[in-house]
N, C-alpha and C positions, 0 to 999 in steps of 0.2 A: 419513491423508495425510502426517503427519510421517514415519512409517516409510518410506513410498514415496519421499519426497523424499530422505531420508537414504540409503536403499538405492541409488537411482539415481545420486546424486552420488558415493558411494564407489565404485560399480561403474565409473562413467565415469573417475574419477581412477586407479583400479587399471588399467583398460585402457590409459589414456594412458601410465602408468608402464611397463607391459609393452611397449607398442609402441616406447618409446624404449630400455628396458633390454635387451631381447633382441638387437637389432642391435648395440647398444653393447657388450654382453658378448661377442658373437661377434667383433666387431672387436678387442676387447682380447686375446682368445685368439690370434687370427691375428697380432697385432702381437708378442706375446711369442714365438710360434713363429718368426717371421721374425728377431727379435732373437737368439734362440738359434742359429739357423742362421748369421747373420752373425758372431756371436762365434766359433762353431766354425770357420767358414771363415777368419776373421781369424787365429785361432790356428794353423790349418794353414799359412796363407801365411807367418806369422812363422817357423814351424819350417822351412819350405821355403827361406826366404832364408838361414837360418843353416847349412844343410847344405853340406859341402865338395863339390868337383868329383867326387871318387871316394868312394863310400860303401861301406865294407866293415865287416864285423863285427869284423875283427882290427886295423883301423887305430886311429888316435887316437880316444879316446872322445869321443862327441858328447853334450853336455849338452842335455837337453830342458827347456823352460820349466816352472816350477811351475804346477800346475792344481788346481782344486777337487776335493774328494773325489767319486768317481763318474765323473770324466772321464778317459778313456784316450787316449794318443797313441802311434802306432806308425808306423815308417818302413819302407816296402817297396821293395826294390831290383828289379833285373831278374828277370823270372819270377814276380813277385808273391810273393816270399819276404820274410818279415819280417826286417829287419836289426837293428832295435832298438826299444825301447818296449814297450808293453803292448797286446796285441791278438791276433787269431787268427794262427796260424803261417802259413797260406796266405791270400793275399789273397782277400777275398770279392768279391761282385758290384760294389759301389761302387769297390773298388780296381782291378778289371780294366777297368771302364768309364773310370776316370780315366787309365789308361795310354794312352788315345786322345787325351789332351791337353785335357780339359775337367774342370771341377769338378763333382762328383756329390754330391747330397744324397739320402739315403734314410733311412726309419725301419724299422729291423729289430728286431722284438721290442719291448722296452721302451727301445731306445736310438735316438738320433738320430745317424746316421753321415754325416760329411762327408769326402770324399776329394779332396785337392788335388794335382795333378800338379806335379812338379819338373822344370823345363826347358821348352824350346819345344814347340810343338805337333807339330813334325816329329820331335823326339827327346826322349822322356820317359825320364829316367834314374832317377827314383824317384817314389814316391807317399807323401804324408803322410796318414794316416788318423786322424781325431779322432772319438771316440764320447762322447756325453754323455747323461744320462738324459732320455728323452722326456717324463717327467712334470713336469719343471721348468716349462715354459710353462703347463701346466694348474694347477700350484700357484700360480704368480704370478697367473694369471687368477682363481683362486678367491679369493685375497686381495683382488683388485680388486672382484670381485662382492660380497664381504662388505662392502667399503667403500661400495659403491653401495646396499646395503640401507638404510643409515641415512637418506640423502636420500629414498629411496623411501618409507620409513615416515613420514618427516616430511611428504612430499607427501600421502600417503593420510590421515594424521592431520589435516593442515590442511584437506583436502577434507571430512573428516567434521565437523570443527568448523564449517566454513563451511556445510555442509549442515544441521547442527542449528540454527544461527542463522537460516538462510534458511527452514527448515521452520517454525520458531516464528513468524517474521515473516509468512509466508504463511498459516499455518494459524490463527493467532489471530483475524484478522478473520472468517474463515469460521466458526470456533467461536462467536464473538460473535453473528454473524448467526443461527446455528442456535439459540442461546439466546434471542435476541430473538423468533425465530419461535415457539419453544415458549411464551414468555410471552404472545405474541399469541394463540396457540391457547388458552391458559388464560383469555383474556378481557381481558388488559391491553394495550389498543391504544395506550397511551402509551409503550411500551417502544421505545427507540431504541439503535442501535449507535454507538459512538464512532468518529470518523474514524480510519482506519489509515494514511493516506498512500499507499495503493495504489489506483490508479484503478479497477480492476475491482471489488474488494470494496466500495469506497466507492460506486460507481455502483449496485451491488445494494442496499446499505443505504439509499441515497436513494430508490430505487424502492420498496423495502419500506416506508419511512416514508411516502411519498406514498400508497401503497395503503392503509396502516393509517389514515392521516388521512381518506382518502376513505370507507373502511368505517365509521369512527367517526362521520363526519358523516351517512352514510346511516342508521346505527343510531339516532343522536340524532333525526333527522327522523322515522324510523319510530316510535320510542317516543313522541315528542311527538304524532304523529298518533294513535297508539293511545290515549294518555291523553285527548286531546281528544275522539276519537270515543266512547270509553267514557263520558266525562263527559256528553256530549250524550245518549247512549243511556240512561244511568242517570236523567238528568233527565226524559226522556220516560216511561220506565218508572215512575218515582216518581209522576209525575202521573196516569198511568193507574191505578196501584195506589190512590192516594188517592181517586180518583173511585169505583172499585169498592168500596173499603172503606166510603166514605160511603153508597153505595147499599145495601150489605149491612147497615149499621147503622141505616138508615132504617126497616127493618121490612118485613114481607111485603106491606103495602099500598102501599109507595112505588114510584115509577117507577125502574126500574133503568137504562133507557136509552130513547132515543127510539123504538126499534123495539119496546120492551116495553110501550108505553102502550096500555091497553085502554079504548076508549071505553065509558063507562057503568059502569066498574068491572071488576075482574078477580076471578076466583074464587081460592080458597085454593090449588088445585092449580097454577094458573099462577104464583102468587106463589112457591110452593115451588120450582117449576122454574126460575124466574128466579134465586132465591137459589143453587140448585145450580150454575147456569151461572156466577154470579159467583164462587162458590168455586173452580170449575174454572179460571176465568180467572186468579184470584189464584195458584193453584198453578202455572199455566203461566208467569205472570210471575216467580214465585220461581225456577223452573227457568231461565228466560232470564237472570236476574241471576246465578245460580250459574255458568251457562255462560260469561257475559261475564267474570266474575271469574276463572274457571279459565283461559280462553284468554289473558287479559291477563297473568296470572301466568306461564303457560307461555311466553309470548313474551319475557318479561323474564328469567326465571330460567334458570340452568344446569340441564340435566336431572339429576335426583336418582335415586339407587339405594338408597332406604330400604326397610325391611321394609314389605310391603303386605298389609293385611288384606283378602284377596280375598273371603272369606265375607261380611264386612260390606258390601262394595261390591255384591255380588250381591243381598244382602238389600235394600239401598237401591234397586237397579234393579227388584227385584220390587215395591216400593211405588210407584215412579214409573210403571212401565209396565203394571201390572196393569189399572188403570182404562182407559187408552186402548185397550188390546187388547180388554178386555171390552166396550167400547162397540161394537167391530166384530164381537162374537160370537166372539172368539178367546181361546185360552188362552195363558198364559205359564208354562212349566215350567222350573225351575232345579234343576240337580243338581250337587252338590259331593261328590267322593270323600272318604271318611273319612281316607285316608292322604295327603291333599294337602299337599305341602311349602309352606313359606312363600315367597311370591314377592317379587321385588325390583322396585321401580319407583316412579313418582310417583302419588300418590293422585288428583291433579287430572287427569293424563293418562289414567289408567285409567278414571276416571269418564266422561271425554269419549269415549273409545274405545267403551266399553259403550253409551253413549247413541247414538252414530252407528250401531253395528251393530244395536241394537234398533229404532232409527228406520227404518233401511233395511228390516229385516224387516217392520215394521208398515206401511210405505208401499208396498213393492213385492212383498211376499210374501202368503201366505195360510195359513190353518189355524193349528195350534199352533206357537208359537215356543219352541224348546228351547235352553236355555243349559246347557252341560255343562263343568265345570271338572275337570281331571284332570291327573295327572303322567304324562309320557311322555318317555323318553330323557333324563332329567336336567333337564327344563324343565317349566314349568307351561303347559298348553294349555287355552284357553277357546274352545269351539266354539259358534257361534250359527247355528242353522238353522231353516228353516220348511218348510212343506209345499207350496210353490209349484213351478211347472214348472222354474224355474231360469234361469240366464243363458244366452242364446243363444250358440252356438259362436263366432260372429263377434265377440262382445263380451267374452269371457273375459279377454283380455289387457289390454283398455283399461278395465276396470271401475274401476281406481284412478286413472285419468287425471284431472287437475284441469280442471274446466270452469267456465263462468261461473255456473252455478247448477243447481238441480235441473231438469233438462230434462223435457219432456212425454213421456208414454208413448203408444205406439201403441194404437189401439183394441183390437187383438187381445191385446196384453199386459195391458191393463187388464182385459179380460174374463177372462183366464186367471189373473190374480193373480200373474204371474211378473214379474221385473225385466226391464226393457228395456235393451238396450245403449245406452250414452250417456245414461242417465237418472239416474246416481248423483251427478253434480255434484261439488262440492268436499268433501262429507261424508266419503266413503271415502278420498279423497286425504288429507284432514286426519288421519283416524284412522291411516292407514298412516305418515304422517310422524311423528305422536306416538309410535307404537309403535317405530319405528326409532330415534327420538331417545332412547328409554329403553333401547335395546339389545335390543329384541324384534323380532318379525316379525308381519305381518298378510297373509294370503293366502287365496285361494279354494281350500279343500281338496276341495270337491265342487261343481262348477258346476251340475249338473242330474242327475236331478230332486232335489227337496228340497235346495236350495242350502245350503252350509255355508261360513261364514267362520271361519277358525281364527286365533286370536291367541296367539302364543307369548311367554311371559315368562321371564326368568331366575329360577332358584330360588336361595334362600339356601343357603350352605354348611351342612353338617350341624352344624358347631360353633356357628355363629351361631343356628341353630334351637334347639339344646339349651340355649344360654345364655338365649335369649328365653323359654323355657318354664320356667325356674327361678322359684320363688316369690320 
């Protein structure tokens, strides 16, 4: 911006100087030419007045006035013959025209020639011819132009200094606003720009400050709500956990819940089944608490790009989802390529994304669920697929749209084991937002059959991977 203001101001001043200097320079040249013509004519008239009545070459000598070097004076009598002075022997065109009784001015070659008639217009008895260098007006004009360059340079320099000062005064508030915007982008919503005294930048600064204050207030309320909600949920989950742990500690003959009470006693198999159900419920509660902690941390923290142990996360996913899928008579198959580079991302976000994708496959898919982690095109790709019929063509684009909850499935989709359009709720939308916040992507790479969701993660540079592998 500063360069543009400086360039525009200097160009405007230079154009203004030229618009004044060119006509003024031409006027000065014409003035000097007219002065030279008047001087030559005045000299010719002076000589004409000093001439006697009869002009002959043999009469009394006639003295001509002294002139500057390069200026010639000649007197021509009847017949345009030179009588005295310096000039062509026979009168030239100006001399012949002056014999008609009028003053003639011509530029012949490099000389300015003025011919002045002697006598009345009815009888011209002689002609005085004055010739001076034609370059003299140009020389005087050049000196004047050189003198004009100094004021012109001062004007352009003054304009440049004014432009520098103005550009600094105009650009500084905008640069400060840009710096404040960068600080706000980095998370500092308290950054403010100092008043500059310019109405427009100050108005922008005030609007930016009001917007930052509004966003800060909204974030504060959202974080307070998240903290309160998580506290209430943790309290409820802790209560349920205590009840289940107490039921589990009571032994196989104790009542686990009101629905587990068996009139007249329960056999050992029913007691063992109840204990297994309690352990499963405890595991689910632990997963819920982990999910709650992860989502609360992700909502508060800035997305991180730390080295991610993808193999460990997949192993944990194998432990968490093997049992739920086996209860449906389905398998979980996890494959990791040997040359898989180290990925970058957040461990919490990666865990939630994997849980959402596996939950989606377990709920809406069928058959074996396959998770394949591999390197492709310089990134790490994690594909999650099942053996269901896939996503209907009408629902492919809207599968990641955020909805109020996990919607119901049509009877046909439920029977076929394929996902229904509009049935994915906020889970996949949350997974995609987490993936994009970490600099990755989540999309449907194969909608049907055997639907596959692909999650792309950034790979660590080769240098970082080699450093991390050093003992």
